[in-house]
N, C-alpha and C positions, 0 to 999 in steps of 0.2 A: 476142871475148875481151878482157878488160881486161888491160893490161900490168902486169907486176910493178912497174915503176917508178911507174906511176900509183897503184897500191895503197899502196906504201910511203910515197909523199908524202901519202897521206890519213890517216896515223896521227897525227892531231892530238890532243894530250892533253885538249883542252877543246873538242870539237865544238860548234858553235853550235846552241842548241836551236831547234827549229822554232817560228816565230812563231805558228803555228796548227796544229791537228791535226784530222784528219778522222775522225770516229767515226760511220760510217753505221749507221742503224738496220736490223738484219737483219729480214727478213720471217719471221714466225713462223707464217704461215698456210699455207705451201707447203714444208714440210720434207721433203726426199727422203731415203729410207733405202735407196737403191740402192747396190750395191757400187761400188768405184772403177772397175771396168771396164764397168759397165752403163750404159745410157742414162739421161740425167738428165731425159728428157722426162716420165716418169711421176712425178707428185708425190703425196705423201700428206699430207693435212691433219692437223696435230697442234698442240696448244697446250702451251706449257711448263707450264701449270698443271694439265694433265690428270693423272688418277690414274696413268695408265700411266707417265708420265715421273717423277712424284714417287716411285713405288714403287721406282725403281731406286736411290734414295738416301734413307736415313732422315733425314739432316740437311741442310737447305738452308743454303747460305752466301751467298745473294744478299742483299747489303746495300743495293743501290740507291744506291751512292755517286755522286758527280758524274762528270764526264767524266774527271777524274783523281782517284785512280788507277784503272786498269782492273780491278785485283783487286776481286772482289766483284760485278762487273758482267757482263752477258752479253757474250760475246766477239763482236767485230764479224764479221759473216759475210762470206764471199767465195767466189767461184767462179773458178777459174783453170786454165790448162793446167799439166801437170806431166809429169815423166818417171818411169816406174816399169817395171821389168823391160824396159828398153830400148824402151819404147813410149810414145807420147804419149797421155795420159789427161786427164780432167777431174776436178778435186778441188773439192768444195763442203764447207766446214767444217761447215755445219749438218746434213750427212748423218750425222754421228756423234752428234748429239743423241739421247739415249735408248738409245744403243748402246755407245759407248766413251768412255773418257777419251782426251784428245789431248795429246801433247807437241808444241807448235808452237815451232820455233826458227828464228830469222833469222840469216843470216851475210852478210858483206859482198859477196864476189865469188867466182865460180868461178876455178879455176886460180891459187889463191893459196897461202898457207902454213899458217896456223893452221887455216883452214877444213877442209881434208881430214882433219886429225887428229880434229876434233870429229865430222864427218859419218860417218866410218868407225867411230869409237868407238860411236856410237849404233847403227849398223847391226850391229856385232858383238854388241851386247847386246839386239838387237831381240826375241829369243826370251823374254828375261826380262820385258820390257815387255808382250809379247803375253800372257803368263801372268797379268798384272794387268789384262787387258782394256783395253789402251792402245795407240793407234796413234801413230806418230811422223810428223811432217811437217816437212821442211826447206824454207826459203824464202830466195830471194835475188832481186835485181833482174835477173838474167841471163835470157836467152831459153831456151826448151826445147831449142834446138839446141846452145847452149853446155852445158847440163846433160847432154845426151846424149853430146856429145863427151867430157866429163869422165868420165862413167860408163864410157865405152868405153876410157878410158886406164888402164893398169895402175897399181896403187898404188905400185910401186917407181919409177915415173916421175912421181909427184906426182898421179896420178889417183885415182879412187874405186873402180874395179872395180864389180861388181854390188852394188847396195844392196837392202836388204830393206824399204824404205819409199820413198814418193814425194819427189821434189824439185820444189817448186812454183816456177813462173816468175812473178815480180812485175814485169814489164817496165813497167807503168804506174806502179809505186811506190805504188799505192793501198793495198795490204795493209800495207806498211811504215808508211805514214802513219797508217792507222787504228789500228795498234798502238803508235803513238808511238815508233818506233825509227828513223825515217828521219833521216839527216843531210842537211838540205836543200841546203846549198851543195856537197856532195860527191856527192849522188845515190845513196848506198848506205846500207845498214842497219847499225846497231849490233848487237852480239851479244845480242839479246833472246831470252828463253826464257819460255814461258807454259805452265802446266799448266791444262788446261780439263777440267772434270768432265762427267759424262754429261748434266747439265742445260744444258750450254753455258756455264757460269759460269767465269770465270777465277779460279782459286784461288791461284795463285802466279805470280810473275814475277821474273825477274832480268835485268838489262841490263849487259853488260860493254862496256868500250871495245874498240876494234878489235884491239888487240894481245894481249888476254887471253882464253885459251880457257876453256871451261866444263867442269864435272865431271859425268860420267854417273853416278857413284856418288851424288853429292848430289842429282841430279835424281831418281834412283830412290828414295832415302831420303825425300825430300819427298813424292813420289807415294804411297809406302806409308803415311806419316803421315797424309796427307789421306784416303786410303781408310779408314784405321783410325778416325779421328774421325767420318767420315760414317757408318760402321757402328756406332759406339759414341758416340752424341751426348751422353752424360753424362760423357765423358772428354775430356781434352786431352793433347797430346804435349809433354813438356818438351824442352829443348835436346838435340840429337843423338840423339833417340829412334830406335830401330830395332825392327823386329818381334821380339816376344818379351820386350822390356824393359818395365819398369813404367811405366804411364801415370799420369795425375794427375786428381783430381777438382777441377773449377774452383769450389771452395768454401773459405772461410776455415778451416773446421774439418776438412773431409774431406781437404783437401790436406796436412794434417799427417801423414797416413799415408804419403804419398810422401816428404816431407822427413825423417821419422824413420827411413826405410829407407835413405837414401843416406849 
């Protein structure tokens, strides 16, 4: 377990950016759609360009940008150990392609201070994300044994208690590197959060410095806006849009309908 002193000393306001980033090419020919608790040995061959996957989303947002930014590109795939329901499991990101949206968030260390407030907040709202066909995955560089010990610690004692989603172990730091959130000279991840759609494309990302927690409400709102524009490809969502509010047509003339109503 990382000590509190070590973590506090890591709160540098300007963490040095990694000189290089690893962005592995995920294999698209052997994507497994097994559940989290099922064996990963049986693989199903699918292509991201197949009609089956395209039919899940009316609007594609894959822009084929360069290595940076990650938004608009296929999320780097990974397979790692995780803790869920106080058991050790395997999590493979590409298992969710064609099935679910994913909220993937990184946090610095187990047994710290801001981290449990974020992790438990997402767990408490898990049912709302589930209704939006979305899974949540938390990731840190800690081992599964540290994750398990933290889950088994009561919330009133700074622990997490039972969580409704997996905590992934990134002990090799390869996942944090591939998502460009690793602070190399400290060996921990910034507070990065990524919304990945059912095609496996990163549609949203935020990265906070170590001392700043994230908003579950804003994550939910952004996810709802993403799902709305994917289902309504001729519309866009203005600032602060929430379900039920007026959207906008991305056209010089048709957009006046929105502006005249506000």
